[in-house]
N, C-alpha and C positions, 0 to 999 in steps of 0.2 A: 665390603671387599669384592673386587671384580675377579671373577674366575673365568678361565678360558678352557675350552675343550681341546683335546689333542690335535684336532684338525686345524685349529687356529695357529697352534705352535708350528705345525708343519708348514703353514703358509708364511708365517712371519719371521721365524728364526733364521736369519741369513747365514749363521755359522753352522747350522744343522745340529748343534749340540742339544737344543731344546726339542727337537723333533720327537724324542721319545717321552717327553713329559706329557702327562695326561691331565685330566680334570683334577682340580685342587692345587695345582702349582700356583705359586705367587706371581703376581704381575711384576714385582721388582726383579725377580729372577729373569724374566723375559727382557725387561729393560736393560739389565746389566749385560746380558749376553749379546743383545743387539747394539750396545754402545761400545763393544770391544773393537780394538784395532787388530786386524789380521793381515797376513801377507797379501791377501787379495784386496781388502778394503783400504789399506794404508795409502797406496798411490793416489786413489781418488780423493781421500781426505787431504793429502798434501796439495793436490791441485786446487781444491776448494780454498785452502788456506792461502795459497799463493794469489788467487784471484782476489780474496778479501784484502790481503796486504797491498796489492796493486791499487785497488779501489780506494783504500785509505790514503795512499800517497797522492792520488789524483784529486781527491776531494778534501776540502778543509774539514778537520774534525777537532773537537775540543780535546785539549791535552790534559785537562784536569777533570777526571771522571768523578762526578758527584751529581746529586739531585739539587736543583736550584728552585726554591720556592719563589713565586712572584709577589708574595705579600711583602709589604713595606716594613712591617714591624719585626724587629730583631732583638735578641738579648745577647749582649757582648760577653765574652769570657776573658778572664785575665790571661796574660801570656803564660804559657806552660813553662817557659824558661828551659835552661839546659838540664840534662839528666841529673837527678839528685841521688840515685842509688844504682847498684849494680844491675838490677833488672831493667831499669830505664835505659842504662847505657847499652845493654845487650839489644834491646828493642830498637834503639836509635842506630846501632851499628850493624844490624842484620841486613845483609844484601845477598842476593843470589849470585854465586860465583860461577864464572865460566872458565877461568884460568886458575891453575893451581901450581904450587912451587915444585912439586915432585918429591918433596921430603915426606918421610914416613910419619904416620900417626902412631902414638904409643899404645900399647895394650891397655894401660890404665885409662887413657883418654877414651878409648872405645868402651871400656867398662862404665865410665861415667856417663857417656852418651846414652848407652842402653838403659842403665839404671834410672836416670833422671828423666828419660823420655817415656818409658813404659814399664819400669821396674816396680817392685813392691816397696813402697815407701812407708807403709803402716803395717808392719809384719803381724801385729796382734790381730788384725782384722782382714789381712790379705789385700788391703786396698793399694791401688797403684798410683802412678804419678799423674794420671788424668782422670776426669770424671767419666764414668761408664754407666749407662742405664742399667739399673738393678745389679750393678757390679758384675755384669756378665762377661766383660772383657773378650769381645769377639775377634780381636786383632792378634796377629803374630808378627814378630820381627825377625828378619834374616839379615845377616851381614855377608856381603860378597867382598872378600878381602884380597887385596893384591899388594899392599904396602903398609902393613902394620907390624911394628917391632915386636918380636917375640911370638908371632902368630903366623903359621904357614899359610900361604895363599890357598884360598878355598872358599866354600860356601858353608856358612854356619847358621844354625837356628838358635835364637835366644830363648832361654828358659827363665822367665822372670822369678818364680818362687825360689828356685835354686841359685839364681844369678850365675849362670854358666852358659857356655856355648856347646851345643850339640853339633858334631861334625856331620854335615850333609854330603859334601864331596870335597876331595882334596885336589889341588892343582890350580893353575891360573885360569880363572873363569872370566877374566875381563874381555877376551875376544868374543866369547859367546854372549856376555852381557851387552857388549857394544852392538851386536846384531839385533838385540831386543829393543834398543832405545833409539829415540830420535835425539841425538846429541846436539846437532845444530850449533856448532861453535863451542860446545863444552869440551874441554880438553881432559877427558876422563883419565888418560894414562898418567897425567900429572897429579891426580888425586890419589887417595889411599884405599878407599873402600866405597861401597854403596850399601845403604840400608834400605831394605825392601819391606814395605808394609803389606801384609795380606790380611784377608778376613775370612772367617768361617761364618757365613751369613746366618746359618740356622741357630747359632748361639743366641742371637737377638730376635730373629724372626719367629722362632718357636713361641715366644711370648708376645712380641709386639707386632707380629705379622709384617705387612708392608712398611708400617711406620718404623720398624726396627732397621730397615735399610737406611733411612735417613740418619738414624742414631749412629749407625756404624760409620757413615761418612763423616759425621761430626766428630766422632772419636778419632778417626784417622787424621782429621785436620788438627786436632789437639796435639797428637803425637808429632806430627810434622812441624808444628809451631814450636813445640818443646825442643825438637832436634835442631831447628834453625837458630833458636835463641841460645841453646847450650853451646853450639858450635861457635857462635859469635862471642859468647862470654869466655870461651876457652882459647880464643885466638885462632880458631879454625874457620874454614869456609865450607859452605854447602850450597847445593842447588837441587831443588825438587823438580822432577821432570814429569810432565803430564803426557808426553808422547812416548808410548811404548806398545809393543806387541803383547797383548795380555796373556795369551796362553803360553807363548814362548818364555816370557818372564816368569810366569808361574812354574813352568817346567824346570827352569834353571834352579829354583829354590826347592824343588821337590813337591810342589803343590799340584793338584790335578786341574786347576784353572776353573773349576765349577763349584764344588763343595767348598773348596778353599781357593779364593781368587786373589790375584795381585791387584792392589789398589794404587800404590805409589812407590817409585824408587827415588832415593835421595843420595846424590853423590856428595862425599865428604873428603876433604883433604886440607892441606895447609895453604894459607893465603899466599897469593902472589901480588906484588905491589900494584900491578896494573889491572887488577880485577875490576870488572864492571858488572852491574846487574840491577835487579829490581826487587 
Protein backbone atom coordinates (compact mmCIF):
# COMPACT_ATOMS: atom_id res chain seq x y z
CA UNK A 1 0.00 0.00 0.00
CA UNK A 2 1.41 3.39 -1.02
CA UNK A 3 1.46 6.05 1.69
CA UNK A 4 2.11 9.75 1.32
CA UNK A 5 3.33 12.31 3.81
CA UNK A 6 1.35 15.44 4.52
CA UNK A 7 3.63 17.57 2.34
CA UNK A 8 2.67 15.51 -0.72
CA UNK A 9 -1.02 16.08 -0.07
CA UNK A 10 -0.44 19.81 0.24
CA UNK A 11 1.23 19.77 -3.18
CA UNK A 12 -1.24 17.48 -4.96
CA UNK A 13 -4.71 18.07 -3.56
CA UNK A 14 -6.16 20.75 -5.81
CA UNK A 15 -9.34 21.14 -3.73
CA UNK A 16 -7.36 21.82 -0.56
CA UNK A 17 -9.51 19.37 1.42
CA UNK A 18 -6.68 16.85 1.73
CA UNK A 19 -4.08 19.37 2.81
CA UNK A 20 -4.70 18.45 6.44
CA UNK A 21 -4.31 14.71 5.91
CA UNK A 22 -1.05 13.31 7.10
CA UNK A 23 0.88 10.09 6.92
CA UNK A 24 -1.28 6.98 6.79
CA UNK A 25 -4.00 8.44 4.59
CA UNK A 26 -5.16 6.18 1.77
CA UNK A 27 -4.22 6.80 -1.85
CA UNK A 28 -7.85 6.24 -2.91
CA UNK A 29 -8.88 9.23 -0.77
CA UNK A 30 -6.42 11.42 -2.64
CA UNK A 31 -7.64 10.09 -6.00
CA UNK A 32 -11.29 10.66 -5.17
CA UNK A 33 -10.69 14.19 -3.94
CA UNK A 34 -8.66 15.09 -7.01
CA UNK A 35 -11.23 13.63 -9.43
CA UNK A 36 -14.06 15.80 -8.09
CA UNK A 37 -15.70 18.49 -10.17
CA UNK A 38 -15.69 21.87 -8.46
CA UNK A 39 -16.94 25.30 -9.54
CA UNK A 40 -13.32 26.11 -10.42
CA UNK A 41 -12.44 22.91 -12.28
CA UNK A 42 -15.77 22.35 -14.07
CA UNK A 43 -15.29 24.99 -16.85
CA UNK A 44 -11.91 23.52 -17.79
CA UNK A 45 -13.35 20.00 -17.90
CA UNK A 46 -16.23 21.20 -20.07
CA UNK A 47 -13.77 22.81 -22.47
CA UNK A 48 -11.76 19.59 -22.72
CA UNK A 49 -14.96 17.63 -23.42
CA UNK A 50 -15.94 20.07 -26.16
CA UNK A 51 -12.54 19.67 -27.82
CA UNK A 52 -12.82 15.88 -27.67
CA UNK A 53 -16.34 16.01 -29.12
CA UNK A 54 -15.18 18.28 -31.95
CA UNK A 55 -12.24 15.98 -32.72
CA UNK A 56 -14.58 12.99 -32.82
CA UNK A 57 -16.79 14.76 -35.39
CA UNK A 58 -13.81 15.67 -37.55
CA UNK A 59 -12.21 12.22 -37.53
CA UNK A 60 -13.86 8.93 -38.48
CA UNK A 61 -14.33 6.80 -35.38
CA UNK A 62 -15.83 3.32 -35.01
CA UNK A 63 -19.45 3.46 -33.89
CA UNK A 64 -19.46 -0.06 -32.45
CA UNK A 65 -17.20 -0.04 -29.37
CA UNK A 66 -15.69 -3.50 -28.94
CA UNK A 67 -12.41 -5.34 -29.04
CA UNK A 68 -11.82 -7.14 -32.34
CA UNK A 69 -9.43 -10.07 -32.42
CA UNK A 70 -7.49 -10.62 -35.62
CA UNK A 71 -7.53 -14.43 -35.31
CA UNK A 72 -9.59 -16.20 -37.94
CA UNK A 73 -11.10 -18.90 -35.73
CA UNK A 74 -14.48 -18.12 -34.16
CA UNK A 75 -17.22 -19.97 -32.29
CA UNK A 76 -20.70 -18.95 -33.39
CA UNK A 77 -23.53 -18.49 -30.88
CA UNK A 78 -27.21 -19.20 -31.49
CA UNK A 79 -29.45 -16.16 -31.90
CA UNK A 80 -30.57 -14.92 -28.45
CA UNK A 81 -34.02 -14.17 -29.82
CA UNK A 82 -36.60 -11.81 -28.31
CA UNK A 83 -36.95 -11.39 -24.52
CA UNK A 84 -38.44 -14.46 -22.86
CA UNK A 85 -39.12 -13.10 -19.36
CA UNK A 86 -39.73 -9.87 -17.49
CA UNK A 87 -36.08 -9.36 -16.61
CA UNK A 88 -34.94 -9.69 -20.22
CA UNK A 89 -37.71 -7.30 -21.29
CA UNK A 90 -36.52 -4.73 -18.74
CA UNK A 91 -32.91 -5.09 -19.92
CA UNK A 92 -33.93 -4.73 -23.56
CA UNK A 93 -36.20 -1.77 -22.81
CA UNK A 94 -33.86 0.23 -20.56
CA UNK A 95 -32.68 3.51 -22.04
CA UNK A 96 -31.40 6.72 -20.51
CA UNK A 97 -34.19 9.30 -20.69
CA UNK A 98 -33.71 13.00 -21.29
CA UNK A 99 -37.36 13.97 -21.66
CA UNK A 100 -40.11 13.22 -19.14
CA UNK A 101 -43.89 13.57 -19.23
CA UNK A 102 -44.25 15.87 -16.20
CA UNK A 103 -46.60 13.39 -14.51
CA UNK A 104 -46.09 12.46 -10.88
CA UNK A 105 -44.57 9.22 -9.62
CA UNK A 106 -46.55 7.48 -6.88
CA UNK A 107 -45.30 7.02 -3.33
CA UNK A 108 -45.59 3.26 -3.77
CA UNK A 109 -43.47 3.35 -6.93
CA UNK A 110 -40.77 5.23 -5.02
CA UNK A 111 -41.02 2.63 -2.25
CA UNK A 112 -40.46 -0.20 -4.73
CA UNK A 113 -37.56 1.60 -6.42
CA UNK A 114 -35.78 2.04 -3.10
CA UNK A 115 -36.51 -1.42 -1.69
CA UNK A 116 -35.52 -3.43 -4.75
CA UNK A 117 -32.45 -1.35 -5.53
CA UNK A 118 -30.78 -1.28 -2.09
CA UNK A 119 -33.34 -2.43 0.44
CA UNK A 120 -33.19 -5.41 2.78
CA UNK A 121 -34.47 -8.38 0.76
CA UNK A 122 -33.39 -11.11 3.21
CA UNK A 123 -34.51 -9.81 6.61
CA UNK A 124 -33.33 -12.82 8.60
CA UNK A 125 -29.70 -12.06 7.70
CA UNK A 126 -29.97 -8.38 6.85
CA UNK A 127 -28.82 -8.93 3.27
CA UNK A 128 -29.81 -6.40 0.66
CA UNK A 129 -30.70 -6.29 -3.02
CA UNK A 130 -27.08 -6.15 -4.23
CA UNK A 131 -23.86 -8.00 -3.46
CA UNK A 132 -21.63 -6.16 -0.99
CA UNK A 133 -18.12 -7.19 0.04
CA UNK A 134 -18.42 -8.72 3.54
CA UNK A 135 -21.96 -7.29 3.66
CA UNK A 136 -20.50 -3.93 4.76
CA UNK A 137 -22.99 -1.91 2.69
CA UNK A 138 -21.02 1.35 2.38
CA UNK A 139 -23.66 3.16 0.31
CA UNK A 140 -26.51 5.47 1.26
CA UNK A 141 -29.52 6.49 -0.85
CA UNK A 142 -31.23 9.87 -0.84
CA UNK A 143 -34.38 10.95 -2.67
CA UNK A 144 -34.66 14.56 -3.83
CA UNK A 145 -38.41 14.77 -4.44
CA UNK A 146 -40.41 17.39 -6.33
CA UNK A 147 -43.33 15.48 -7.90
CA UNK A 148 -44.20 12.34 -5.94
CA UNK A 149 -47.85 11.77 -5.00
CA UNK A 150 -48.45 11.88 -1.25
CA UNK A 151 -44.94 13.11 -0.43
CA UNK A 152 -43.98 16.73 0.21
CA UNK A 153 -41.19 18.14 -1.94
CA UNK A 154 -37.91 17.86 -0.12
CA UNK A 155 -34.76 15.84 0.48
CA UNK A 156 -35.11 12.44 2.13
CA UNK A 157 -32.68 9.77 3.33
CA UNK A 158 -33.62 6.12 2.82
CA UNK A 159 -33.31 3.84 5.87
CA UNK A 160 -33.15 0.29 4.41
CA UNK A 161 -33.65 -1.83 7.58
CA UNK A 162 -36.67 0.23 8.63
CA UNK A 163 -37.77 0.83 5.01
CA UNK A 164 -38.70 4.44 5.65
CA UNK A 165 -37.64 7.94 4.67
CA UNK A 166 -35.89 10.31 7.07
CA UNK A 167 -36.61 13.97 6.35
CA UNK A 168 -33.38 15.84 5.60
CA UNK A 169 -34.93 19.09 4.37
CA UNK A 170 -38.39 20.23 3.26
CA UNK A 171 -39.19 22.39 0.25
CA UNK A 172 -38.50 22.36 -3.49
CA UNK A 173 -34.82 21.42 -3.84
CA UNK A 174 -34.90 21.11 -7.65
CA UNK A 175 -33.42 24.59 -8.32
CA UNK A 176 -30.49 23.85 -6.04
CA UNK A 177 -30.13 20.34 -7.48
CA UNK A 178 -30.08 21.75 -11.01
CA UNK A 179 -27.16 23.99 -10.07
CA UNK A 180 -25.24 20.88 -8.95
CA UNK A 181 -25.78 18.88 -12.14
CA UNK A 182 -24.71 19.05 -15.77
CA UNK A 183 -28.15 18.40 -17.19
CA UNK A 184 -27.14 18.93 -20.85
CA UNK A 185 -30.54 18.41 -22.44
CA UNK A 186 -32.13 16.45 -19.56
CA UNK A 187 -35.48 18.08 -18.77
CA UNK A 188 -35.36 17.58 -15.02
CA UNK A 189 -38.46 19.67 -14.24
CA UNK A 190 -40.56 17.13 -16.17
CA UNK A 191 -39.24 14.29 -14.01
CA UNK A 192 -40.39 13.52 -10.48
CA UNK A 193 -37.32 12.96 -8.33
CA UNK A 194 -33.62 12.26 -8.22
CA UNK A 195 -32.02 9.41 -6.33
CA UNK A 196 -28.53 10.22 -5.09
CA UNK A 197 -26.06 7.47 -4.20
CA UNK A 198 -23.40 8.38 -1.63
CA UNK A 199 -20.70 6.33 0.07
CA UNK A 200 -19.00 6.14 3.45
CA UNK A 201 -15.63 4.91 2.17
CA UNK A 202 -14.33 3.90 5.58
CA UNK A 203 -16.97 1.15 5.91
CA UNK A 204 -15.09 -0.79 3.24
CA UNK A 205 -11.57 0.66 3.34
CA UNK A 206 -11.19 -0.10 7.05
CA UNK A 207 -11.05 -3.77 6.03
CA UNK A 208 -10.01 -3.79 2.38
CA UNK A 209 -7.91 -0.60 2.31
CA UNK A 210 -7.52 0.84 -1.23
CA UNK A 211 -9.13 -2.25 -2.76
CA UNK A 212 -12.27 -1.36 -0.86
CA UNK A 213 -12.62 1.77 -3.01
CA UNK A 214 -13.04 -0.40 -6.10
CA UNK A 215 -15.61 -2.53 -4.29
CA UNK A 216 -17.60 0.57 -3.37
CA UNK A 217 -17.75 1.71 -7.00
CA UNK A 218 -18.79 -1.78 -8.12
CA UNK A 219 -21.59 -1.77 -5.55
CA UNK A 220 -22.77 1.67 -6.66
CA UNK A 221 -22.90 0.33 -10.23
CA UNK A 222 -25.07 -2.56 -9.07
CA UNK A 223 -27.49 -0.17 -7.37
CA UNK A 224 -27.61 2.09 -10.42
CA UNK A 225 -28.31 -0.88 -12.70
CA UNK A 226 -31.05 -2.09 -10.37
CA UNK A 227 -32.64 1.35 -10.44
CA UNK A 228 -32.48 1.58 -14.23
CA UNK A 229 -33.99 -1.87 -14.74
CA UNK A 230 -36.66 -1.32 -12.08
CA UNK A 231 -37.68 1.95 -13.68
CA UNK A 232 -37.94 0.26 -17.09
CA UNK A 233 -39.97 -2.63 -15.66
CA UNK A 234 -42.33 -0.19 -13.91
CA UNK A 235 -42.92 1.91 -17.01
CA UNK A 236 -40.80 4.77 -15.66
CA UNK A 237 -37.75 6.45 -17.16
CA UNK A 238 -34.38 7.25 -15.63
CA UNK A 239 -31.08 8.90 -16.44
CA UNK A 240 -27.83 8.53 -14.48
CA UNK A 241 -25.64 11.64 -14.62
CA UNK A 242 -21.87 11.54 -14.30
CA UNK A 243 -21.46 15.33 -14.50
CA UNK A 244 -22.06 16.98 -11.12
CA UNK A 245 -20.35 19.26 -8.63
CA UNK A 246 -19.33 16.77 -5.96
CA UNK A 247 -19.28 18.81 -2.79
CA UNK A 248 -22.36 20.82 -3.74
CA UNK A 249 -24.40 17.66 -4.40
CA UNK A 250 -23.16 16.12 -1.16
CA UNK A 251 -24.15 19.27 0.73
CA UNK A 252 -27.64 19.15 -0.78
CA UNK A 253 -28.31 15.75 0.83
CA UNK A 254 -26.61 16.63 4.09
CA UNK A 255 -23.31 14.81 3.53
CA UNK A 256 -19.94 16.38 4.23
CA UNK A 257 -18.48 15.45 0.82
CA UNK A 258 -15.45 13.73 2.31
CA UNK A 259 -16.26 11.06 4.91
CA UNK A 260 -19.54 10.63 3.02
CA UNK A 261 -19.18 11.55 -0.64
CA UNK A 262 -21.65 11.77 -3.52
CA UNK A 263 -21.12 9.10 -6.19
CA UNK A 264 -24.03 9.26 -8.62
CA UNK A 265 -27.34 11.11 -9.12
CA UNK A 266 -30.13 9.41 -11.10
CA UNK A 267 -33.14 11.36 -12.43
CA UNK A 268 -36.43 9.42 -12.41
CA UNK A 269 -39.82 10.27 -13.89
CA UNK A 270 -42.54 9.13 -16.22
CA UNK A 271 -41.74 8.39 -19.84
CA UNK A 272 -42.41 10.78 -22.65
CA UNK A 273 -43.07 9.24 -26.04
CA UNK A 274 -40.25 11.06 -27.83
CA UNK A 275 -37.56 9.96 -25.37
CA UNK A 276 -34.13 9.13 -26.67
CA UNK A 277 -31.06 7.87 -24.90
CA UNK A 278 -28.41 5.25 -24.49
